[in-house]
C-alpha positions as CSV (number, residue, x, y, z in Angstrom):
1,M,-77.5,-126.3,-101.1
2,T,-76.6,-129.8,-99.8
3,V,-73.3,-131.4,-99.8
4,G,-73.5,-134.9,-101.5
5,Q,-71.5,-138.2,-100.2
6,D,-68.7,-139.4,-102.1
7,D,-68.0,-143.0,-102.8
8,G,-64.7,-142.5,-102.3
9,S,-64.0,-144.4,-105.8
10,Q,-62.2,-140.9,-107.2
11,P,-58.2,-140.3,-106.4
12,E,-59.4,-137.2,-104.8
13,A,-62.4,-136.5,-103.0
14,R,-64.9,-134.3,-105.1
15,N,-67.8,-132.2,-103.8
16,I,-71.0,-132.9,-105.4
17,V,-73.8,-130.9,-104.1
18,S,-77.6,-131.2,-104.4
19,V,-78.9,-127.8,-105.1
20,S,-82.4,-126.4,-106.2
21,P,-82.0,-126.0,-110.5
22,F,-84.0,-122.5,-109.7
23,R,-80.8,-121.3,-108.0
24,V,-78.9,-122.0,-110.7
25,R,-77.5,-120.3,-113.7
26,M,-75.5,-121.1,-116.9
27,W,-72.0,-119.6,-117.5
28,R,-72.2,-116.7,-120.1
29,L,-69.1,-118.8,-122.0
30,H,-71.3,-122.6,-121.8
31,D,-71.5,-124.3,-125.5
32,R,-75.4,-124.6,-125.7
33,C,-77.4,-122.9,-128.1
34,E,-79.8,-122.0,-124.9
35,E,-82.5,-121.2,-127.6
36,Y,-82.4,-125.3,-128.7
37,V,-81.9,-126.6,-125.4
38,N,-85.9,-127.4,-124.4
39,E,-88.8,-130.4,-124.2
40,E,-88.4,-131.8,-127.6
41,T,-84.4,-131.8,-127.8
42,C,-84.7,-132.9,-124.4
43,K,-86.6,-136.1,-124.6
44,A,-84.2,-138.8,-123.9
45,E,-82.8,-136.9,-120.6
46,I,-86.1,-136.4,-119.0
47,A,-86.8,-140.2,-119.4
48,S,-83.5,-140.8,-117.9
49,F,-83.7,-139.0,-115.2
50,Q,-87.5,-139.7,-114.5
51,K,-86.3,-143.8,-114.6
52,H,-83.1,-143.6,-113.2
53,G,-82.3,-140.0,-111.9
54,Q,-79.5,-138.0,-112.6
55,L,-76.6,-140.0,-113.6
56,V,-74.0,-137.8,-114.2
57,P,-73.4,-134.3,-112.0
58,A,-72.9,-131.0,-113.7
59,L,-69.7,-128.9,-113.2
60,G,-70.3,-125.5,-111.3
61,R,-68.7,-123.0,-109.5
62,V,-70.0,-120.8,-105.9
63,L,-71.4,-117.7,-107.0
64,P,-70.3,-115.4,-103.4
65,G,-73.1,-112.3,-103.2
66,D,-74.9,-113.4,-106.0
67,C,-78.6,-113.0,-104.8
68,G,-80.1,-114.9,-107.1
69,Y,-78.2,-117.6,-107.6
70,D,-76.1,-120.1,-105.6
71,V,-74.2,-121.9,-108.6
72,E,-72.9,-120.9,-111.8
73,L,-73.1,-123.9,-114.5
74,I,-69.8,-124.6,-116.6
75,Y,-71.9,-126.8,-117.9
76,G,-74.7,-129.2,-118.0
77,A,-77.2,-126.7,-119.6
78,R,-79.6,-129.9,-121.0
79,R,-79.2,-131.4,-117.2
80,L,-80.3,-127.7,-116.3
81,F,-83.1,-127.4,-118.3
82,V,-84.7,-131.3,-117.1
83,A,-84.2,-130.6,-113.5
84,R,-86.5,-127.3,-113.9
85,H,-88.7,-129.4,-116.0
86,L,-89.0,-132.0,-113.4
87,S,-89.2,-129.7,-110.3
88,V,-86.0,-132.2,-108.9
89,P,-82.7,-131.1,-107.3
90,L,-79.7,-131.0,-109.9
91,L,-76.4,-132.6,-109.0
92,V,-73.3,-130.4,-109.8
93,E,-69.9,-131.3,-109.1
94,I,-68.4,-127.8,-107.6
95,R,-64.8,-126.6,-108.0
96,E,-62.9,-123.1,-107.9
97,I,-62.0,-122.9,-111.1
98,S,-60.2,-120.1,-113.8
99,D,-62.5,-119.1,-116.6
100,R,-59.7,-120.7,-119.0
101,D,-59.4,-124.0,-117.2
102,A,-63.1,-123.8,-117.3
103,L,-63.2,-124.1,-121.1
104,I,-60.9,-127.0,-121.1
105,A,-63.1,-128.7,-118.7
106,M,-66.3,-128.1,-120.9
107,D,-64.4,-129.3,-124.2
108,I,-63.0,-132.3,-122.9
109,E,-66.9,-133.4,-121.2
110,N,-68.7,-132.7,-124.7
111,R,-65.9,-134.4,-126.7
112,Q,-66.4,-137.4,-124.4
113,R,-70.2,-137.5,-124.6
114,M,-70.4,-136.9,-128.4
115,D,-73.1,-135.0,-127.9
116,I,-72.4,-131.3,-128.7
117,S,-72.9,-130.1,-132.3
118,P,-70.1,-128.9,-134.7
119,Y,-71.9,-125.5,-134.8
120,E,-72.0,-125.1,-131.2
121,R,-68.6,-126.2,-130.6
122,A,-67.7,-123.9,-133.7
123,M,-69.4,-121.2,-132.1
124,S,-67.6,-121.7,-128.7
125,Y,-64.4,-121.3,-130.2
126,A,-65.1,-118.4,-131.5
127,R,-66.4,-116.8,-128.9
128,W,-63.0,-118.1,-127.0
129,L,-60.5,-115.7,-129.1
130,S,-63.1,-113.1,-129.4
131,N,-63.0,-112.5,-125.8
132,G,-58.9,-113.2,-125.3
133,H,-59.5,-116.3,-123.7
134,F,-56.7,-117.9,-126.3
135,E,-54.3,-115.8,-128.2
136,S,-54.9,-118.0,-131.7
137,Q,-56.4,-121.2,-133.1
138,E,-52.6,-122.8,-132.8
139,D,-53.1,-121.9,-129.2
140,I,-56.4,-123.6,-128.7
141,A,-55.6,-126.3,-131.1
142,R,-52.3,-126.8,-128.4
143,T,-54.3,-126.5,-125.2
144,L,-56.9,-129.0,-126.3
145,K,-54.4,-131.5,-127.5
146,V,-56.5,-131.6,-131.1
147,S,-55.5,-131.2,-134.8
148,P,-54.9,-127.3,-135.7
149,T,-56.5,-128.2,-139.0
150,R,-59.8,-129.1,-136.9
151,V,-59.5,-125.8,-135.0
152,H,-59.5,-123.7,-138.2
153,R,-62.6,-126.3,-139.6
154,L,-64.7,-125.4,-137.0
155,L,-64.1,-121.9,-136.8
156,R,-64.8,-122.0,-140.4
157,L,-67.9,-123.0,-139.4
158,A,-69.1,-120.4,-137.3
159,K,-69.0,-118.1,-139.9
160,L,-72.4,-119.4,-141.8
161,P,-74.6,-116.5,-142.3
162,R,-78.0,-116.3,-140.5
163,V,-79.8,-116.8,-143.8
164,I,-78.2,-120.5,-144.1
165,L,-78.2,-121.2,-140.2
166,D,-82.2,-120.8,-141.0
167,A,-82.7,-123.0,-143.5
168,F,-82.2,-125.7,-141.3
169,A,-85.2,-126.4,-138.3
170,T,-81.8,-126.1,-136.2
171,P,-78.3,-124.9,-136.5
172,L,-77.2,-128.3,-134.7
173,E,-78.4,-130.7,-137.8
174,I,-75.3,-128.9,-139.4
175,R,-73.1,-131.5,-140.5
176,E,-69.3,-130.3,-140.0
177,T,-69.1,-131.2,-144.0
178,W,-72.2,-130.0,-144.9
179,G,-71.3,-126.4,-143.6
180,L,-67.4,-126.6,-145.0
181,D,-69.0,-127.5,-148.5
182,I,-71.5,-124.6,-147.9
183,L,-68.8,-122.3,-147.4
184,D,-67.2,-123.3,-150.3
185,A,-70.3,-122.6,-152.4
186,L,-70.5,-119.1,-150.8
187,D,-66.9,-118.4,-151.4
188,D,-67.4,-118.5,-155.0
189,P,-69.0,-115.4,-156.8
190,Q,-70.3,-117.9,-159.3
191,R,-72.4,-119.8,-156.8
192,R,-73.1,-117.4,-154.0
193,S,-76.5,-115.6,-155.2
194,S,-77.9,-119.1,-156.4
195,T,-76.9,-120.6,-153.0
196,L,-78.4,-117.8,-150.5
197,Q,-81.4,-117.4,-152.9
198,T,-82.2,-121.3,-152.4
199,A,-81.3,-120.8,-148.7
200,R,-84.1,-118.1,-148.3
201,A,-86.7,-120.0,-150.2
202,I,-86.4,-122.8,-147.6
203,G,-86.0,-120.9,-144.9
204,S,-89.5,-119.3,-145.8
205,S,-90.9,-122.7,-145.6
206,S,-92.9,-124.2,-142.6
207,P,-91.8,-126.8,-141.6
208,R,-88.4,-127.0,-142.6
209,P,-87.2,-129.8,-144.7
210,P,-85.1,-133.0,-143.1
211,A,-82.0,-131.3,-142.6
212,K,-80.0,-133.6,-145.5
213,Q,-82.7,-132.7,-148.2
214,V,-81.9,-128.9,-147.1
215,Y,-77.9,-129.3,-147.4
216,R,-78.5,-131.3,-151.0
217,A,-80.8,-128.5,-152.4
218,L,-78.4,-125.7,-151.1
219,I,-75.4,-127.6,-153.3
220,T,-77.5,-128.5,-156.4
221,A,-78.3,-124.7,-156.3
222,S,-74.7,-123.8,-156.0
223,A,-73.4,-126.5,-158.7
224,R,-74.8,-125.0,-161.4
225,G,-76.4,-128.4,-162.7
226,R,-73.8,-131.2,-161.8
227,R,-74.7,-133.6,-159.1
228,P,-73.7,-133.0,-155.4
229,K,-71.0,-135.4,-153.9
230,P,-73.4,-138.2,-152.3
231,V,-72.8,-137.9,-148.4
232,A,-70.8,-140.9,-147.0
233,P,-72.8,-143.4,-145.1
234,V,-71.8,-143.1,-141.8
235,E,-71.9,-146.3,-139.0
236,I,-71.3,-145.4,-135.2
237,V,-69.7,-148.5,-133.3
238,R,-70.7,-148.3,-130.0
239,D,-69.5,-151.0,-126.7
240,G,-71.8,-153.0,-124.7
241,E,-73.7,-150.1,-123.1
242,G,-74.3,-148.5,-126.1
243,A,-71.8,-145.7,-125.7
244,P,-70.1,-144.5,-129.3
245,L,-66.9,-146.2,-129.8
246,F,-65.6,-145.0,-133.1
247,R,-67.3,-144.7,-136.7
248,I,-67.3,-145.8,-140.2
249,R,-67.4,-144.1,-143.0
250,Q,-67.9,-145.9,-146.0
251,L,-66.6,-143.8,-148.7
252,N,-65.9,-144.8,-152.9
253,T,-62.2,-146.4,-152.9
254,S,-61.9,-146.7,-149.1
255,V,-62.9,-146.9,-145.6
256,S,-62.3,-144.0,-142.6
257,L,-62.3,-144.9,-139.3
258,V,-63.3,-141.9,-137.1
259,V,-61.8,-142.3,-133.7
260,P,-62.1,-139.4,-131.0
261,N,-58.7,-138.7,-129.6
262,R,-59.1,-139.0,-126.0
263,T,-59.0,-142.9,-126.7
264,L,-55.5,-143.2,-128.2
265,S,-52.1,-143.7,-126.8
266,A,-49.3,-143.6,-128.9
267,A,-49.2,-147.6,-127.8
268,T,-52.9,-147.9,-129.5
269,M,-52.0,-145.8,-132.4
270,L,-48.9,-148.1,-133.3
271,E,-51.4,-151.4,-132.8
272,I,-54.1,-149.9,-135.3
273,R,-51.6,-149.7,-137.5
274,A,-50.2,-152.8,-137.2
275,L,-53.6,-154.8,-137.0
276,L,-54.6,-153.0,-140.5
277,A,-51.7,-153.5,-142.1
278,Q,-51.8,-157.1,-141.4
279,I,-55.7,-157.6,-142.0
280,L,-55.0,-155.0,-145.4
281,E,-51.8,-157.6,-146.5
282,R,-53.7,-160.7,-146.3
283,E,-56.6,-158.9,-148.3
284,S,-54.4,-158.0,-150.6
285,Q,-52.5,-161.4,-151.0
286,G,-56.0,-163.2,-151.2
287,A,-55.6,-165.8,-148.1
288,S,-58.3,-167.6,-146.6
289,G,-58.8,-164.6,-144.3
290,R,-60.8,-162.5,-147.3
291,G,-63.6,-160.7,-145.6
292,A,-61.7,-160.9,-142.0
293,S,-63.1,-158.6,-139.7
294,V,-62.2,-156.4,-136.5
295,H,-64.8,-157.1,-134.1
296,T,-67.8,-155.8,-136.0
297,L,-66.0,-154.0,-138.8
298,P,-66.6,-155.5,-142.4
299,Q,-63.4,-154.5,-144.4
300,P,-64.0,-154.0,-148.3
301,R,-62.0,-155.4,-151.0
302,R,-60.2,-152.2,-151.8
303,A,-59.9,-150.6,-148.4
304,R,-56.7,-148.7,-147.7
305,A,-55.3,-147.5,-144.4
306,P,-55.9,-143.7,-144.4
307,A,-52.4,-141.8,-145.7
308,A,-52.0,-139.8,-142.6
309,H,-52.4,-139.7,-139.1
310,E,-55.1,-137.3,-138.6
311,E,-57.5,-138.9,-141.1
312,L,-57.4,-141.5,-139.0
313,L,-57.9,-139.3,-135.9
314,A,-60.3,-137.1,-137.0
315,A,-61.8,-135.6,-134.0
316,S,-66.1,-136.9,-133.4
317,G,-68.8,-135.2,-134.1
318,T,-68.0,-134.1,-137.6
319,T,-70.6,-135.8,-139.5
């Protein structure tokens, strides 16, 4: 294990090392479903490693006295898989960090990357509670600075039964809203049986249908002849380098902006409110600014501002 060179750009020196990926193991509380970390799901990372090398270090801590491994990774399961797959060294930022602080660091990193699935995050939160790292849902919300409602919704996803998970090619495909709709169906005694029957039938098929088709089949089965609620189309707005900035959900009578909490200060929130109010006021007056947009955001004629702070600040990864 060798120490890498720090470029001095950080306020505090970072201890970044280059280590054999075969001397690294994942932390038992990491939030990836390891069975779905494979060559197929890591295609983009493999291509990036081959073209650019490893751009972002994983986070880990030293394992003193362990004869099998030198480093335990807090996060970076896919980077570890790729390094092993390509037989190249893995860059790891080494910290002395407690389990609780490691959980917080892992959650922040994955929220910034926006690539952790709702189901993986749900299972992580459930493990945090069962292992006693947090006292309650409110403790998680307070520590991570997210809405308690958001934590509650995610923890519900952890209750999806195996028969539902097996209906999808991978539970990583399950959107948060889909999972909650399915759980509502399972909670209804008159809908539970048909939902589970449909899930078993789909789960026995190979290959599995596309994820959206599975969801619609489950909801159709449980709706007793009613048409399922259509899935609202979502647009991801990205910056100049392709990183996600926010999401636009087109609803029947409104537009919902899904903005990551980490990007919003109180001042920014006030600025967003004021700008939206200005645009919508101009729209309602039928001025020449009708159809004006903020950057590339088209404003529908009858769009209205969100009714509550939380609707605008819904955490990323909910779609």
